[in-house]
C-alpha positions as CSV (number, residue, x, y, z in Angstrom):
1,M,0.0,0.0,0.0
2,D,1.2,3.4,-1.0
3,V,1.4,6.1,1.8
4,H,-1.7,7.8,0.3
5,V,-4.0,4.8,0.8
6,P,-6.7,5.3,3.5
7,R,-6.3,3.0,6.5
8,A,-9.9,1.8,6.0
9,I,-8.8,0.1,2.8
10,T,-5.9,-1.7,4.5
11,E,-8.1,-2.8,7.4
12,G,-10.9,-3.9,5.2
13,L,-8.5,-6.2,3.3
14,R,-7.0,-7.5,6.5
15,L,-10.5,-8.4,7.8
16,R,-10.8,-10.5,4.7
17,S,-7.4,-12.2,5.5
18,I,-5.6,-10.5,2.6
19,D,-1.9,-10.1,3.2
20,V,-1.2,-6.3,3.1
21,L,2.0,-4.4,3.8
22,T,1.9,-0.6,4.0
23,A,4.7,1.6,3.0
24,H,4.7,3.0,6.6
25,E,5.0,-0.5,8.1
26,D,7.8,-1.3,5.7
27,G,9.7,1.8,6.6
28,A,9.3,3.1,3.1
29,R,7.0,6.0,3.6
30,R,9.7,8.6,2.6
31,L,10.7,6.9,-0.6
32,T,10.1,8.6,-3.9
33,D,7.4,7.1,-6.2
34,A,10.1,5.4,-8.3
35,E,11.8,4.0,-5.2
36,L,8.5,2.8,-3.8
37,L,7.6,1.0,-7.0
38,D,11.1,-0.6,-7.0
39,R,10.7,-1.6,-3.4
40,A,7.4,-3.3,-4.1
41,G,9.0,-5.3,-6.9
42,A,11.9,-6.3,-4.6
43,L,9.4,-7.6,-2.1
44,G,7.5,-9.5,-4.8
45,R,4.4,-7.4,-4.3
46,V,2.0,-5.4,-6.5
47,L,1.6,-1.8,-5.3
48,F,-1.8,-0.2,-4.7
49,T,-2.1,3.6,-5.0
50,R,-4.6,6.4,-5.3
51,D,-1.8,8.8,-6.2
52,A,-1.8,10.0,-9.9
53,D,2.0,10.8,-9.7
54,L,2.7,7.1,-9.0
55,L,0.4,6.1,-11.8
56,A,2.5,8.4,-14.1
57,E,5.7,6.7,-13.0
58,A,4.3,3.3,-13.8
59,T,3.0,4.5,-17.2
60,Q,6.4,6.0,-18.0
61,R,8.1,2.7,-17.2
62,Q,5.7,0.9,-19.5
63,R,6.5,3.2,-22.3
64,A,10.2,2.8,-21.7
65,G,10.0,-0.9,-21.5
66,R,11.2,-0.9,-17.9
67,S,10.0,-3.6,-15.6
68,F,8.0,-3.3,-12.4
69,A,5.9,-5.8,-10.4
70,G,2.6,-4.2,-11.2
71,L,0.4,-1.3,-10.0
72,V,-3.2,-1.1,-9.1
73,Y,-4.7,2.4,-9.3
74,A,-8.0,3.9,-8.0
75,H,-8.8,7.6,-8.4
76,Q,-9.4,9.2,-5.0
77,L,-12.7,10.8,-5.9
78,Q,-14.2,8.2,-8.3
79,V,-13.7,4.9,-6.5
80,T,-15.2,4.4,-3.0
81,I,-13.3,2.7,-0.2
82,G,-15.7,-0.2,-0.3
83,Q,-15.2,-0.7,-4.0
84,C,-11.4,-0.6,-3.5
85,V,-11.6,-3.3,-0.8
86,H,-13.9,-5.5,-2.9
87,D,-11.8,-5.2,-6.1
88,L,-8.5,-5.6,-4.3
89,E,-9.7,-8.7,-2.6
90,L,-10.6,-10.1,-6.0
91,I,-7.2,-9.3,-7.4
92,A,-5.4,-10.8,-4.4
93,V,-7.4,-14.0,-4.6
94,A,-7.5,-14.5,-8.4
95,A,-4.4,-12.9,-9.9
96,D,-0.9,-14.3,-10.0
97,L,2.0,-11.9,-9.5
98,A,3.3,-12.8,-12.9
99,D,0.0,-11.8,-14.5
100,L,0.4,-8.3,-13.1
101,A,4.0,-7.7,-13.9
102,G,4.6,-4.6,-15.9
103,R,0.8,-3.8,-15.9
104,V,-1.4,-1.1,-14.5
105,E,-4.8,-2.2,-13.4
106,Y,-7.5,0.4,-12.8
107,L,-10.3,0.2,-10.2
108,P,-13.2,-0.2,-10.3
109,L,-12.9,-3.5,-12.1
110,R,-15.6,-3.9,-14.7
């Protein structure tokens, strides 16, 4: 979880037994967007964010052909906390890390 993710999303996922690690818990809250995306990859985790700047970093990497573990993005004003929890749970249960490598997934899922 990026530092901009509301605690309610993290807690909602944990209540559903989804393994979640926040940037704060990892000691990575002061990393730049690029460093945070690299850190998630080093940990073998897909990163969730509601930060458009981090989305831009992932998009730039896609265009340049640079690898990253994957990013899930939800706009702060257009996707509710409940919808984020629901969709992130689906991704966590159904997706394989390799399926998300180098990809940006947008919430809400359709």
